[in-house]
C-alpha positions as CSV (number, residue, x, y, z in Angstrom):
1,M,177.8,145.7,-28.0
2,S,175.7,147.1,-25.4
3,A,174.8,150.7,-23.9
4,D,173.8,149.2,-20.4
5,G,175.4,145.8,-20.4
6,E,172.2,143.8,-20.3
7,H,170.7,144.2,-23.9
8,W,173.2,143.1,-26.4
9,F,173.5,143.6,-30.3
10,L,175.9,141.8,-32.5
11,L,177.8,143.3,-35.2
12,N,177.7,140.5,-37.9
13,A,176.6,136.8,-37.2
14,S,179.7,134.6,-37.5
15,P,179.4,130.8,-37.7
16,D,180.8,130.8,-33.9
17,V,178.0,133.0,-32.8
18,R,176.8,130.4,-30.2
19,D,180.3,130.7,-28.5
20,Q,180.1,134.5,-28.5
21,V,176.6,134.4,-27.0
22,Q,177.9,132.3,-24.2
23,L,180.7,135.0,-23.4
24,L,178.0,137.6,-22.7
25,N,177.0,138.7,-19.3
26,G,174.2,140.8,-17.6
27,H,171.7,139.1,-19.8
28,P,168.2,138.1,-18.5
29,P,168.0,134.5,-17.1
30,A,167.8,132.0,-20.1
31,G,164.5,130.4,-20.6
32,M,163.7,127.7,-23.0
33,R,165.5,128.5,-26.4
34,H,166.3,132.1,-25.0
35,V,168.6,133.9,-27.1
36,P,170.0,137.1,-25.3
37,I,170.4,139.1,-28.6
38,E,168.3,142.2,-29.3
39,G,169.3,142.5,-33.0
40,V,172.3,141.9,-35.5
41,V,173.9,144.8,-37.5
42,L,175.5,143.4,-40.8
43,T,178.3,145.1,-42.6
44,D,178.0,142.8,-45.6
45,A,176.6,139.2,-46.8
46,E,179.7,137.4,-46.8
47,I,179.3,133.8,-45.3
48,D,181.5,134.5,-42.1
49,H,179.4,137.5,-41.2
50,S,176.1,136.2,-41.8
51,L,175.9,132.3,-41.3
52,G,175.1,133.0,-37.8
53,L,171.6,134.2,-38.4
54,V,170.6,130.8,-39.4
55,L,172.0,129.9,-35.9
56,L,169.9,132.4,-34.1
57,R,166.8,131.1,-35.7
58,E,165.8,129.7,-32.2
59,S,165.4,133.3,-31.1
60,R,161.7,133.2,-32.5
61,A,162.1,136.9,-33.3
62,L,165.0,138.7,-34.6
63,R,165.9,142.1,-35.8
64,V,168.5,142.7,-38.6
65,Y,169.9,145.9,-39.5
66,A,171.3,145.9,-43.2
67,T,171.6,147.7,-46.3
68,P,168.8,146.9,-49.0
69,S,171.7,145.3,-51.1
70,V,172.8,143.0,-48.2
71,E,169.2,142.1,-47.4
72,A,168.6,141.2,-51.1
73,M,171.7,138.9,-51.1
74,L,170.8,137.2,-48.1
75,A,167.2,136.5,-49.3
76,R,168.0,135.8,-53.0
77,D,171.6,134.5,-53.1
78,S,172.8,132.8,-50.0
79,K,169.1,132.3,-48.9
80,F,170.2,132.7,-45.2
81,L,167.4,135.0,-44.7
82,A,164.8,132.7,-46.0
83,V,166.1,129.9,-44.2
84,T,166.0,132.0,-40.9
85,R,162.4,133.2,-41.5
86,A,161.1,129.7,-41.9
87,F,161.8,129.3,-38.1
88,A,161.7,132.9,-36.9
89,D,160.1,136.3,-37.3
90,V,162.9,138.3,-38.8
91,Q,162.4,142.1,-39.2
92,V,165.0,144.0,-41.3
93,T,165.7,147.7,-40.8
94,A,167.3,149.4,-43.8
95,L,170.7,151.1,-43.2
96,A,171.8,154.0,-45.6
97,P,175.3,155.3,-45.8
98,G,175.6,158.7,-44.1
99,V,172.3,158.2,-42.1
100,A,172.4,157.4,-38.4
101,T,170.1,154.7,-37.4
102,P,169.0,154.1,-33.8
103,L,169.0,150.5,-32.6
104,T,165.8,149.4,-30.7
105,L,165.2,146.8,-28.2
106,R,162.9,143.9,-28.8
107,D,160.2,145.8,-27.2
108,G,160.6,148.7,-29.4
109,S,162.3,151.1,-26.6
110,A,165.7,152.9,-27.3
111,S,168.8,151.0,-26.8
112,G,170.9,154.1,-26.5
113,L,172.9,153.0,-29.6
114,A,173.0,154.1,-33.0
115,V,174.7,153.0,-36.5
116,E,175.7,155.1,-39.2
117,P,177.1,153.2,-42.2
118,F,180.0,154.3,-44.5
119,T,181.0,152.5,-47.6
120,V,184.5,150.9,-48.2
121,V,186.4,149.6,-51.1
122,A,185.3,146.2,-51.7
123,D,183.7,143.8,-54.3
124,P,180.5,141.9,-53.6
125,P,180.7,138.2,-52.3
126,R,181.6,135.6,-55.1
127,F,178.0,134.1,-54.9
128,A,176.5,137.5,-55.8
129,P,178.5,139.2,-58.5
130,G,175.9,141.4,-59.5
131,A,174.9,142.9,-55.9
132,A,173.8,146.7,-55.9
133,A,175.8,149.4,-54.3
134,G,176.0,149.2,-50.4
135,H,176.9,145.5,-50.3
136,T,179.8,146.3,-48.0
137,I,180.2,149.0,-45.2
138,G,181.8,150.0,-42.3
139,L,180.1,151.5,-39.2
140,V,180.2,154.6,-37.1
141,I,178.6,153.4,-33.8
142,T,177.6,156.1,-31.1
143,D,176.0,156.0,-27.8
144,N,173.9,158.3,-25.8
145,R,176.9,159.3,-23.7
146,G,178.8,160.7,-26.8
147,H,181.1,157.7,-27.4
148,K,182.2,156.9,-31.0
149,V,183.4,153.4,-32.4
150,I,184.4,152.8,-35.9
151,Y,184.0,149.2,-37.0
152,A,185.3,148.2,-40.5
153,P,186.2,144.4,-40.5
154,G,186.5,144.3,-44.2
155,A,188.1,147.2,-46.1
156,G,190.2,147.3,-49.3
157,G,191.5,150.8,-48.5
158,L,191.7,153.5,-45.9
159,D,191.5,156.9,-47.4
160,E,191.3,160.3,-46.0
161,R,187.6,160.2,-45.8
162,I,187.6,157.0,-43.6
163,A,190.7,158.4,-41.5
164,A,188.7,161.5,-41.0
165,L,185.8,159.5,-39.4
166,M,188.4,157.7,-37.4
167,N,190.1,160.6,-35.9
168,G,188.6,161.5,-32.3
169,A,186.8,158.0,-32.0
170,D,187.1,156.3,-28.7
171,L,187.6,153.0,-30.5
172,V,188.6,151.9,-33.9
173,L,188.4,148.3,-35.1
174,F,189.6,147.8,-38.5
175,D,190.5,145.0,-40.9
176,G,193.6,143.2,-39.9
177,T,193.1,140.0,-42.4
178,F,196.4,139.9,-44.0
179,W,199.8,141.1,-43.0
180,S,201.1,141.2,-46.4
181,D,199.7,141.4,-49.9
182,D,200.9,138.2,-51.2
183,E,200.5,136.2,-48.0
184,L,198.5,133.4,-49.1
185,I,200.4,133.0,-52.4
186,T,203.7,132.9,-50.5
187,L,202.4,130.3,-48.3
188,G,201.0,128.3,-51.2
189,I,197.4,128.1,-50.0
190,G,195.9,130.8,-52.3
191,E,196.2,132.5,-55.6
192,R,194.9,135.9,-55.0
193,T,196.6,139.0,-53.2
194,A,195.0,140.5,-50.2
195,R,194.0,143.5,-52.3
196,Q,192.5,141.2,-54.9
197,M,190.3,139.9,-52.1
198,D,189.5,143.5,-50.9
199,H,191.4,143.3,-47.6
200,L,194.0,146.2,-47.3
201,P,197.2,144.5,-45.8
202,V,198.7,145.5,-42.7
203,S,202.2,146.0,-43.6
204,G,204.0,147.8,-46.7
205,P,203.7,151.2,-48.4
206,G,200.0,152.1,-48.3
207,G,199.2,149.5,-45.7
208,S,196.9,149.9,-42.8
209,L,199.6,150.0,-40.2
210,E,201.2,153.4,-41.4
211,R,197.8,154.8,-41.8
212,L,196.5,153.7,-38.4
213,A,199.7,154.7,-36.5
214,R,198.6,158.5,-37.6
215,I,195.0,158.1,-36.5
216,D,194.2,160.4,-33.4
217,A,191.8,157.9,-31.6
218,G,191.5,156.5,-28.1
219,T,192.0,152.8,-28.8
220,R,192.8,151.2,-32.2
221,A,192.7,147.4,-32.8
222,Y,192.9,145.0,-35.5
223,V,190.0,142.6,-35.9
224,H,189.1,140.0,-38.5
225,I,192.5,138.4,-38.4
226,N,193.4,135.3,-40.6
227,N,195.2,132.7,-39.0
228,T,198.1,132.9,-41.5
229,N,198.7,136.4,-40.3
230,P,202.0,136.5,-38.4
231,M,201.1,139.2,-36.0
232,L,199.0,136.9,-34.1
233,L,202.3,135.4,-32.6
234,E,203.2,137.3,-29.5
235,D,206.8,137.0,-29.9
236,S,207.1,137.9,-33.5
237,P,208.5,141.1,-35.2
238,E,205.2,141.7,-37.0
239,R,203.5,141.7,-33.4
240,A,206.4,144.3,-32.2
241,A,205.7,146.5,-35.0
242,V,201.9,146.7,-34.3
243,T,202.6,147.2,-30.7
244,A,205.3,149.9,-31.2
245,A,202.6,151.9,-33.4
246,G,200.2,151.6,-30.2
247,I,197.7,149.4,-31.9
248,L,196.1,146.3,-30.6
249,V,195.9,142.8,-32.0
250,G,192.4,141.4,-31.4
251,H,191.9,138.0,-29.9
252,D,188.9,136.0,-29.0
253,G,187.1,137.3,-25.8
254,M,188.7,140.8,-25.9
255,R,186.5,143.3,-24.4
256,F,186.4,147.2,-24.5
257,T,184.7,149.2,-22.0
258,L,184.2,152.7,-23.0
């Protein structure tokens, strides 16, 4: 995300971060080992959201925004922070639920963006079962022009508190990992339900589709979609149901301009 189209921040750092960086435009000409990222904002310490930190080690200086719980897991449990710090100067800015934190550029100047975490229903990663509170969050993202974005790629519920944050937002990006609660079990490739893995399924009573359909927001889109989710198929009845509710299905390379 960027407030000016030139200085970019990542929301989480996935294993395909190199491909994501290549899609950016408007960044300064690349020099030797140049990484056109001003910072990374983490919603959790899950491997698919944080492994990219290690791949960004060539930046030599990296600013990370995370809750103290996420920072501790990256340092103590996955060791991703320790590995990255062996190659780069990594500064971590602490995030706290309910507190808006401005994002700054590498030179310390204002980026025009701020993030405010909110808690979501979730268990800590399997490799850090004793993680403290704040291990998984969603984000309210604002810019200096008054835009508001809600980002929650991993959430086991969508209650009235979160719905209230979403109402009036310019853009809502919400967890669309699984279509049904028993998706992996039915396919024979898993033993746990979506809810047991802290992902609210899209369909069914209490699913995210019926909740998001009632949200008054500019654009609503599903992200973090598992490759087993049938709504990825453009001609499927599942995609038709999502489209009928006025919600988008995210795809690689999708861009939003507010």
